[in-house]
N, C-alpha and C positions, 0 to 999 in steps of 0.2 A: 196414219202418221205414228200413234203411240207404237204400232208394232216395228216400225222403221228403226225408231229410237231407241227402243228394246233391242235389236238386233245389232245397232252401232255400240251400245252399250257391252253387249255380251262379247262381240269381237275384240274389241277394245281390251275388255277385261281380260279374254284367253291371251291375245298377243301380250301383253302385259308379262305373262307370267312365262315368256320363250326365254329360253337359256342362252340365246342368240341375242346378244345385246343391241344391235341395232334394227331387232324388228319394229318396237313399236314406233321408233322413228321412219322407218321406211315403209310402214303401213299409211301413217299419216303423210309422207312425202308423196308416195304415190296417188294418194287421193289427191292433193293439191296439185301434182303435175295431169292430172284426169281433169280437172277444173281448168286447168291453162290450156291445155288441148283442146277441151269441148267444153268450154264452159257451159251449154245448155244438157249437159249430161243428165241424165235421170237417177233415179234411186238407186236401180238397179246396178247399173256404171258405176257408181258410188259405193255401194256396198262390197261390190266386188274388188274394186281398189281397194278399200281397207281391209278386206279378209284374202287377198289374192295368196299368203303365203302363213294361213293361221296353220298347217300343218306342222312347219318349224315348232309351232308353241307346245305341241303334245310331244314332249320328249322320249317318252316309253311307246309311242303308236307313231312317230313321225318316219317317213320314208326315209329309208338310209343309202346315199349314193353307192358307198360300196357293194350293192346287190345287185348292180344292174350293169350291163354290159358297157354301155353309152350313156354319154351326158345327158343327152337328147331322151332316151328311156327314164333315165331317173327324174327327169324333167317333167317329163310325161305323166309318171304314177305320183309324183308330189302335187301337180296340179288336178288331179283327181283325187286324190285325198282330201287335199283342202278344199275341194267343192263339196265332198261328203260331210266332211265337220261344218261347214258353212250352210248345208241343207238342213241339218238336226237345230243349229242355233235358228235359223228362220222358222221353222217349225216349231220350235218351242215360242217363239216370237208371235207367230201366228201372220207371219207375212204373206201377203196375197200370193196365191199359187204363181199367178204370172210372172211376178217381181221374183219368187224364190227359182223358177225354172231359167231365167235369164240370168240372174246372177250367178247360179250354178254353170252354166253354159260359158259364161263369160270366163269363170277361172279357169275350167276344164282347158279354155285356151288363151290361156294368158301369157305360156310360153312360144306360142306359136303365131298367135293374130289368126287371119284368114278371113276378115271382114271390117269393116269400119270401124266397127264398136270395140270387138276385141283386138283388133289394129292399135287402138287407142290405148286399152289398159296395157298391152304387152309393152308399147312405146313408154309408157308413164313408169312401169316396173323397171324399166331400162335404163331410163334417164333417172330414175331415183337409186337405182344402185350405183351407177355413177358419180351420182353428187353425194351420196351419204355413205353408202355401205363399204366402199372401196378399202376406205384406212382400214377400218376393221376386219374386212376380209384379209386383207394385206398383212393385219398384226396377226390372225391366225394361222394362215396359209402359206405365207411365204411368196417370193416374187414369181416363180414361175408357173404357181398353180393361180394365182391371182391375174396372172397376165393371160394365160389361157381362159381362164374364165372370163375377163375382161375382152378379150378378142371375139369368143362366141357371142356376148352380149352385144358388142359394137356390131357386129355382122347383120344383127336383127335391126339396126336403124337404118331411117331413109338417109339420103345424105345433107338433107335439111337437120336431122336429129343429132347426125353427126357432128354437124357443126358445133352444135350448142355444147356437146361433150367434150369437144376439144379445146372450149373456152373455159371449162373447170380447173379452177388452180386449188390446190391444199398445203397447207404448212408444209405439211413433208415435203421435202425434195425429191424422197426416193419416190414418194407416191406421185409426185408430178411428172418424173423421169419414165416410170412405168407406165401411165396415161399415155404418155408421148410416143412411147413404143407400140401400143397398142393403136395408137390414133394414126402412126404412121403405117404399121402392118396393113391397118384398114384401107388406108390411102390406096395400098398396092393390090389389095384385093379385087379381082375381075368382077366381082358380085357389086362391089359398093361405087 
């Protein structure tokens, strides 16, 4: 148990140094969503939720979006690098090998899912993005990029989870209007 607490502390410490202001809140909120979506989640899934975006906290070594042809390629590299960073933290803390392997597997899959557990993490990440990250992402990137990123994230969600996103409201009417556009475009998408 001590090794898990050590890992949680080191992950939180690393994320607290991120230059992306919403990262600490996003890590905690993703963990909260994991616990809502799967209350019986184990330590591996909880650590994965907390550290899934740890790559962004390493300013000098983080994966850069402009180095990839597609957003999906960037997201795959980001997930893989986050898993590598977490592996070192888990090793430093002496986390059990089975837990370490599962945390890294889940983080590598957190953008795409593919099985029940990685889908929980993917969904928690997407819900947290819409609930907490959207306003700050919008402030940094503007309407068009935030809409593009929102549509990408919204397409990843099941119809039930899309209903949750559709109920989110923000102080900014611009953000509410942008979210409405994403939801409306998603409703017209034949995949959703």
